[in-house]
C-alpha positions in Angstrom: 0.0 0.0 0.0 2.8 2.4 0.8 4.5 1.8 -2.5 1.2 2.4 -4.3 0.9 5.7 -2.5 4.5 6.6 -3.5 4.0 5.8 -7.2 0.7 7.7 -7.3 2.4 10.7 -5.7 5.2 10.6 -8.2 2.8 10.4 -11.1 0.5 13.2 -9.8 3.3 15.6 -9.0 5.1 15.0 -12.3 2.0 15.5 -14.5 0.9 18.7 -12.6 2.4 21.0 -15.2 0.6 19.1 -18.0 -2.6 19.7 -16.2 -2.3 23.4 -16.7 -5.0 23.2 -19.4 -7.6 22.1 -16.9 -10.5 24.5 -16.9 -14.3 24.8 -17.0 -16.1 21.5 -16.1 -12.9 19.5 -15.8 -11.3 22.0 -13.5 -14.4 22.3 -11.3 -14.7 18.5 -11.3 -11.2 18.2 -10.0 -11.8 20.8 -7.3 -15.0 19.0 -6.2 -13.3 15.7 -6.0 -10.5 17.2 -3.9 -12.9 18.9 -1.5 -14.2 15.5 -0.4 -10.9 14.8 1.2 -9.1 18.1 1.6 -9.4 21.7 2.5 -9.2 23.6 -0.9 -8.7 27.3 -1.4 -8.4 28.9 -4.8 -7.0 32.3 -5.8 -5.5 33.0 -2.4 -3.6 36.3 -3.0 -0.2 35.9 -1.4 1.5 39.3 -0.8 5.0 40.1 -2.0 7.4 42.6 -0.5 6.4 45.3 -3.0 2.7 44.9 -2.4 2.0 42.8 -5.5 -0.2 39.8 -4.7 0.2 36.4 -6.5 -2.8 34.1 -7.0 -2.3 30.7 -5.4 -4.4 27.5 -5.2 -3.9 25.4 -2.0 -5.1 21.9 -1.0 -4.3 20.4 2.4 -5.4 17.3 4.3 -8.5 17.6 6.5 -7.0 17.1 10.0 -7.8 19.6 12.8 -4.7 20.9 14.4 -2.3 18.9 12.2 0.6 20.5 10.4 2.0 19.4 7.1 5.0 20.1 4.8 4.1 21.9 1.6 4.9 21.0 -2.0 5.0 24.2 -4.0 4.9 24.8 -7.7 5.2 28.2 -9.3 4.2 28.5 -12.9 3.7 30.9 -15.8 1.5 28.3 -17.5 -1.7 28.7 -15.3 -1.8 27.3 -11.8 -3.8 24.2 -11.1 -4.2 21.5 -8.5 -3.4 18.6 -10.9 -0.7 17.3 -8.6 -2.7 17.7 -5.4 -4.3 14.2 -5.1 -1.0 12.4 -4.9 0.5 15.0 -2.5 -2.5 14.7 -0.2 -2.2 10.9 -0.2 1.4 11.2 0.8 0.6 13.5 3.7 1.6 16.8 2.2 -0.2 20.1 1.5 0.0 21.1 -2.2 0.1 24.6 -3.6 0.3 26.0 -7.2 0.9 29.7 -7.9 0.7 31.9 -11.0 4.0 33.8 -11.3 3.9 37.6 -11.3 1.9 39.1 -14.2 0.5 35.8 -15.5 -3.1 34.7 -15.4 -4.7 35.6 -12.0 -1.6 37.2 -10.4 -1.0 40.9 -10.1 2.0 42.8 -11.4 3.9 42.9 -14.7 5.5 39.7 -16.1 9.2 40.0 -16.6 10.2 36.4 -17.5 12.7 35.0 -14.9 13.7 38.3 -13.3 11.2 38.6 -10.5 11.0 34.9 -9.6 13.9 34.8 -7.0 12.4 37.4 -4.7 8.8 36.3 -5.3 9.7 32.7 -4.5 11.4 33.7 -1.3 8.4 35.7 -0.2 6.0 32.9 -1.1 7.9 30.3 0.8 8.1 32.6 3.9 4.3 33.1 3.7 3.7 29.3 3.6 6.1 28.6 6.5 4.1 31.1 8.6 0.7 29.4 8.1 -0.6 27.7 11.2 -1.2 24.4 9.3 2.4 24.3 7.8 5.1 22.4 9.8 7.7 24.9 8.5 9.0 22.7 5.7 8.6 23.5 2.0 9.8 21.6 -1.0 9.4 22.4 -4.7 8.8 20.3 -7.9 8.0 20.8 -11.5 9.6 21.1 -14.9 10.9 23.6 -17.4 10.1 27.2 -16.3 8.5 25.6 -13.2 11.9 23.9 -12.6 13.6 27.3 -13.0 11.4 28.8 -10.3 12.9 26.3 -7.9 16.5 27.2 -8.7 15.4 30.9 -8.4 14.1 30.2 -5.0 17.1 28.2 -3.8 19.5 31.0 -4.9 17.8 33.3 -2.3 18.2 30.7 0.5 14.7 30.8 2.0 15.0 29.4 5.6 12.0 27.0 5.1 13.1 25.5 1.8 14.2 22.0 2.4 14.7 20.5 -1.1 14.0 21.0 -4.8 13.3 18.6 -7.6 13.5 20.5 -10.9 13.0 18.6 -14.2 14.7 20.0 -17.4 15.2 23.5 -15.8 16.9 26.4 -17.7 20.0 26.8 -15.5 22.6 28.7 -17.6 21.3 31.6 -19.6 24.7 32.7 -20.7 25.8 29.3 -22.2 22.8 27.3 -23.2 19.4 29.0 -22.8 19.9 32.2 -24.8 23.4 31.8 -26.3 25.1 28.8 -27.8 28.6 29.1 -29.4 28.1 32.8 -29.9 24.7 32.4 -31.6 21.2 33.0 -30.3 19.0 29.9 -30.0 16.3 31.5 -32.1 13.6 28.9 -32.2 13.9 28.3 -28.5 14.0 31.9 -27.2 12.0 33.7 -29.8 9.5 30.9 -30.2 8.9 30.5 -26.5 8.5 34.2 -25.9 6.0 34.6 -28.8 4.0 31.7 -27.3 4.0 33.3 -23.9 3.1 36.7 -25.2 0.1 35.0 -26.9 -1.3 34.2 -23.5 -0.3 37.4 -21.8 -2.7 39.3 -19.6 -3.0 42.0 -22.2 -4.4 39.4 -24.6 -6.7 37.9 -22.0 -8.1 41.3 -21.2 -8.6 42.0 -24.9 -6.4 45.1 -24.8 -4.6 44.1 -27.9 -5.6 42.2 -31.1 -5.0 38.6 -30.2 -5.0 37.5 -33.9 -1.8 39.6 -34.5 0.0 37.4 -31.9 -1.8 34.2 -32.7 -0.7 34.2 -36.4 3.0 34.0 -35.3 2.5 31.1 -32.9 4.7 28.0 -33.4 1.8 26.0 -34.8 1.0 28.6 -37.4 3.5 31.1 -39.0 6.4 31.2 -36.6 8.8 30.0 -39.2 7.9 33.0 -41.4 8.8 35.3 -38.5 12.2 33.6 -38.0 13.3 35.1 -41.3 12.5 38.7 -40.1 15.4 41.1 -39.7 16.9 42.8 -37.9 16.8 40.6 -34.8 16.6 43.7 -32.6 13.0 44.2 -33.8 10.8 42.5 -31.1 7.8 42.5 -33.5 4.8 40.8 -32.1 6.3 40.6 -28.6 5.3 44.2 -28.1 1.7 43.2 -28.0 2.3 41.0 -25.1 3.8 43.7 -23.0 7.2 45.3 -22.2 8.4 42.4 -20.1 8.4 40.1 -23.1 10.1 42.7 -25.3 12.8 43.3 -22.6 13.5 39.6 -22.3 14.2 39.3 -26.0 16.3 42.5 -26.1 18.3 41.5 -23.0 19.6 38.8 -25.3 20.2 40.5 -28.6 21.4 43.8 -27.1 23.9 42.2 -24.8 25.4 39.8 -27.3 28.9 41.1 -26.4 28.2 41.7 -22.7 28.5 38.4 -20.9 27.1 38.5 -17.4 23.8 40.2 -18.1 22.0 36.9 -17.2 24.1 35.9 -14.2 21.5 36.8 -11.6 19.2 34.0 -12.8 21.8 31.5 -13.9 22.1 28.7 -11.4 25.2 27.2 -12.9 27.1 30.5 -12.2 25.5 30.9 -8.8 25.8 27.3 -7.5 27.4 28.6 -4.3 24.1 30.3 -3.4 22.2 27.0 -3.5 22.2 25.2 -0.1 19.4 22.6 -0.4 19.5 19.0 -1.7 18.7 19.1 -5.5 17.3 16.3 -7.7 17.5 17.1 -11.4 15.8 15.1 -14.1 17.1 15.7 -17.6 17.2 14.3 -21.1 20.0 14.0 -23.6 17.7 15.4 -26.3 16.4 18.2 -24.1 16.9 21.8 -24.8 18.8 22.2 -21.5 20.7 18.9 -21.5 24.3 20.2 -21.0 23.5 22.9 -18.6 21.6 20.5 -16.4 24.8 18.3 -16.3 26.9 21.4 -15.7 24.5 22.4 -12.8 25.0 19.0 -11.1 28.7 19.2 -11.4 28.7 22.8 -10.1 26.5 21.9 -7.1 28.8 19.0 -6.3 31.9 21.1 -6.5 30.8 24.4 -5.0 27.3 24.2 -3.7 26.5 26.5 -0.7 26.3 23.8 1.9 27.5 20.2 2.7 23.9 19.1 2.0 24.0 20.6 -1.5 27.4 19.2 -2.3 26.7 15.7 -1.0 23.0 15.4 -1.9 22.6 16.8 -5.4 21.8 14.3 -8.1 20.9 14.1 -11.8 19.0 11.4 -13.6 19.4 11.9 -17.4 17.7 9.7 -19.9 17.0 9.4 -23.6 14.3 12.1 -23.6 13.5 15.5 -25.2 11.8 18.4 -23.5 9.0 16.2 -22.4 10.4 13.7 -19.9 9.5 10.1 -20.7 8.4 10.7 -24.3 10.1 9.6 -27.5 13.0 11.7 -28.9 12.0 11.9 -32.5 12.6 8.5 -34.1 14.1 7.2 -30.9 12.0 5.7 -28.1 13.1 3.8 -25.0 9.9 3.2 -23.0 11.6 1.1 -20.4 13.7 4.1 -19.4 10.7 6.0 -18.0 10.0 3.3 -15.4 13.0 4.5 -13.4 11.2 7.8 -12.8 8.3 6.4 -10.8 9.8 6.2 -7.3 12.1 9.2 -7.6 10.1 12.1 -6.3 8.2 10.4 -3.5 11.4 8.9 -2.2 13.1 12.3 -2.5 10.3 14.3 -0.8 9.9 11.8 2.0 13.7 12.0 2.8 14.0 15.8 2.8 10.5 17.1 3.7 9.7 14.5 6.3 13.2 13.5 7.4 12.6 9.8 6.7 15.9 8.0 6.0 15.7 6.0 2.7 17.5 5.1 -0.5 17.9 8.7 -1.4 21.0 8.8 0.8 22.7 6.2 -1.4 21.9 7.7 -4.8 24.9 8.3 -7.1 25.6 11.8 -8.2 24.8 10.9 -11.9 22.6 8.2 -13.3 22.7 8.2 -17.1 20.8 6.0 -19.6 23.0 4.5 -22.3 21.0 4.4 -25.5 21.6 1.3 -27.5 22.5 -0.7 -24.4 19.2 0.1 -22.7 20.7 0.3 -19.2 21.4 2.8 -16.6 25.0 3.8 -15.6 25.8 5.2 -12.2 28.8 7.4 -12.0 30.4 10.0 -9.7 32.0 12.0 -12.6 31.2 13.2 -16.1 32.5 11.7 -18.3 32.7 8.5 -16.3 36.1 7.7 -14.8 36.3 4.5 -16.9 35.9 6.4 -20.1 38.8 7.4 -22.4 39.1 10.0 -25.1 38.9 8.9 -28.8 39.7 11.1 -31.7 38.6 10.8 -35.3 40.4 13.0 -37.8 38.8 14.6 -40.8 40.0 13.7 -44.3 38.3 13.9 -47.7 34.9 12.5 -46.9 36.3 10.3 -44.1 36.8 10.1 -40.4 40.1 8.3 -39.6 41.6 7.2 -36.2 45.0 8.6 -37.2 45.9 12.2 -38.1 46.6 13.0 -41.7 50.1 12.2 -42.9 50.0 13.7 -46.4 48.9 17.1 -47.8 45.4 17.2 -49.1 43.1 20.1 -50.3 40.5 21.5 -47.8 36.9 20.6 -48.1 35.0 23.6 -49.4 31.4 24.8 -49.8 29.5 28.0 -50.3 27.1 29.1 -47.5 24.2 31.4 -48.6 22.2 32.8 -45.6 19.2 33.0 -48.0 19.3 29.2 -48.3 20.4 27.9 -44.8 20.5 24.3 -43.9 17.1 23.5 -42.3 17.0 22.2 -38.8 16.0 18.5 -38.6 15.5 17.4 -35.1 17.9 17.9 -32.2 17.6 19.6 -28.8 14.7 21.8 -29.9 11.5 23.1 -28.1 8.8 24.1 -30.6 10.0 22.5 -33.8 10.5 18.7 -34.4 13.0 17.4 -31.9 15.1 14.3 -31.2 16.6 12.0 -33.8 15.7 12.5 -37.4 17.0 11.2 -40.7 19.5 13.5 -42.3 20.0 11.8 -45.6 18.3 14.7 -47.4 20.5 17.3 -45.8 23.6 15.2 -46.6 22.8 15.7 -50.3 23.1 19.5 -50.0 26.3 21.0 -51.6 26.7 23.1 -48.4 26.9 20.1 -46.1 30.2 18.3 -45.7 30.0 14.7 -44.8 32.7 12.6 -43.1 32.3 8.9 -42.3 34.3 6.2 -40.5 34.7 2.8 -41.8 32.2 0.2 -40.7 32.6 -0.4 -36.9 34.0 -3.8 -36.0 32.4 -3.7 -32.6 29.8 -1.8 -30.6 31.2 1.6 -29.4 29.6 3.3 -26.3 30.1 7.1 -26.5 29.4 8.5 -23.0 30.5 12.0 -22.2 31.1 15.4 -23.7 31.6 15.8 -27.5 33.7 18.4 -29.2 34.8 19.2 -32.7 38.2 21.0 -33.3 38.3 22.4 -36.8 40.7 24.5 -38.8 38.6 26.7 -40.9 38.8 29.7 -43.2 36.3 31.9 -45.0 36.0 34.6 -47.6 33.8 36.6 -45.2 34.7 38.7 -42.2 32.4 36.5 -40.1 30.6 33.2 -40.6 29.4 30.2 -38.6 30.5 26.6 -38.5 28.3 23.7 -37.4 29.1 20.2 -36.5 26.7 17.3 -36.1 27.5 13.7 -34.9 25.4 11.0 -36.5 24.8 7.3 -36.4 24.9 6.1 -40.0 23.0 2.8 -40.2 23.5 0.0 -42.8 20.2 1.0 -44.5 21.5 4.5 -45.0 19.5 6.2 -42.2 21.6 9.1 -40.7 20.4 9.8 -37.2 21.6 12.9 -35.4 23.1 12.3 -31.9 24.2 15.8 -31.0 25.2 19.0 -32.7 26.7 22.4 -32.1 27.8 25.7 -33.6 30.4 28.4 -33.3 30.2 32.0 -34.5 33.7 32.8 -35.7 33.9 36.3 -34.4 33.2 34.9 -31.0 35.6 32.0 -31.2 37.5 33.5 -28.2 34.3 34.5 -26.3 31.4 36.9 -26.7 33.3 39.6 -24.8 36.2 39.6 -27.2 34.9 39.6 -30.8 37.5 39.1 -33.5 36.6 39.2 -37.1 38.1 36.9 -39.7 40.6 37.9 -42.4 39.7 36.6 -45.8 41.4 33.2 -46.3 43.0 33.2 -42.9 43.0 29.8 -41.2 41.9 29.8 -37.6 41.1 27.0 -35.2 37.6 26.8 -33.7 36.1 24.5 -31.1 32.5 23.4 -31.4 30.8 22.1 -28.3 28.3 19.3 -29.2 27.2 18.9 -25.6 27.0 15.3 -24.2 25.5 12.0 -24.9 25.3 8.4 -23.8 24.9 6.4 -27.0 26.0 3.1 -28.4 27.0 2.9 -32.1 26.4 -0.7 -33.1 28.7 -3.0 -35.0 28.3 -2.6 -38.7 27.3 1.1 -38.4 29.4 4.1 -39.2 30.1 7.3 -37.2 29.2 10.3 -39.2 30.1 14.0 -39.0 28.3 16.7 -40.9 29.9 20.2 -41.1 28.2 23.2 -42.5 27.6 26.9 -41.6 23.9 27.0 -40.6 21.2 25.1 -38.7 18.1 27.3 -39.0 16.0 28.2 -37.1 17.7 26.3 -34.3 20.3 29.0 -34.4 20.1 32.5 -35.9 21.7 32.9 -39.3 25.1 34.5 -39.8 24.8 37.0 -42.6 28.6 36.8 -43.2 29.1 40.5 -42.6 31.0 42.6 -40.1 28.0 44.4 -38.7 26.7 43.5 -35.2 24.4 40.4 -35.3 21.5 42.3 -33.6 21.2 44.8 -36.4 22.5 43.2 -39.6 20.0 43.0 -42.5 22.0 42.5 -45.7 23.3 39.0 -46.2 26.2 37.9 -48.5 27.4 34.5 -49.5 30.6 33.1 -47.9 33.0 30.6 -49.4 34.0 28.4 -46.4 36.7 25.8 -46.0 37.5 23.1 -43.5 41.2 22.2 -43.5 42.5 18.7 -42.7 46.2 18.3 -43.6 49.2 17.6 -41.4 49.5 21.2 -40.4 45.8 21.5 -39.7 44.5 18.2 -38.2 40.8 18.8 -37.7 39.2 16.2 -35.5 36.2 15.3 -33.4 36.8 14.1 -29.9 34.5 11.6 -28.2 34.5 10.0 -24.7 34.1 6.2 -25.0 33.7 3.4 -22.5 35.7 0.2 -22.8 
């Protein structure tokens, strides 16, 4: 019976964000069902330090004089009590709150910026309630996961633990920027979606259709072509907060640090509570979630944070448990069931259990269909392996003879289209790249057929010697599994903007024909290439709209409008040994 309770609690808490669409009869039906067994309050207006009040729904067990720990979720996606049933069954109170300026809460919505202080004040309010035992924990995914990190960075005295799933945790190196580019489909697409449900739209103060036509399911791809990037366009209809969030990215392209206050990876020393992260290798925040775990283990703000922070990272996109494009590992999801109930019992109720013995990292190895427990990333048993680029080939040894570079022309008016990957609003996960491989602006490099299975587990990086006719251009790298039937499935990919090859704070334009070395971070994976397959590498200069297009000009990226073609080369001779480095298990 106890395990049944735990599993139901895990399910109920995990699906609470998905229940955000509950409304009308369904919403009322849920509330009526809860009221049979709980005290339910809706739209409780919790005061913040500046007088703004945030709408909060609360459900707590019916028990006169009893006190309970609180499970709190703070969301921009409409509060609901979808996770309350399981929480109540486990002996917790459950609360869901609209963040500032969203749905029923007061104030202006400024994505991410107000969540630290608001979370601190909300937790303090709950700890002071006569029915609360003074212990508060937080759960939820994506932005709801971020609100937990935002809370933890302010060190609320009553916060005991957090369990963020796929949370944005490094805005400087993953959420907004990647390799010097802006993650256009993620940032722009998400903001347009949020502006479409803004309070201005709900109050009919602006024409909703003007925002709706640019939504991801309609004409978003058309807006991606719009220049300059500094034009917020439809975001203005949502309100100034949505505009400022976009401009904080494009206007601070060369000013690293503008996002530090909300970047948990950079502020790990401020987090003092045990942290359980659930992540996916095909998720939009995959690498920064791994980086967050490593940062907490190394420099968390307390012994508890350093010793009791964990990550479970599986074969999932931004939608934990679901298929990643053409990849599906349904058995992997079964490991999630007992995680949160065990975690909450340990840190909200003080019940010793298996959580004390969890490894820092538990990673699912795709292709072996098993979980790997490790204290380090990459695992200590792994070793680096290099494959060197040659004409159409990936070889285990560096080139010994001179050979001409591989060349192509990149036209920003005809960029390589994004096919899968770590995306949010466009198709994600693994897709077949045979069509892209046929393009003249995509260079393809393949190994010989593998004699044995090869488990690649860890960080992936491409080190390329490149040159261009343009003062600036991008180079992309994509690792692929090339199957015997010809299918080319993307494992991970990355990009570098050449002017920012030494960092966004130190732009350095190219000289025509000058050979420079660039490093492309492809993030991490845990994937097994099967015997008889080939390892593939695609190199190009665009992956659009996953990343914004480089127009190959010297003007600042935020304001450029006039593109020009670039003649780009990848060099792979003895003096310029370009290679990709993998981390492999024996």
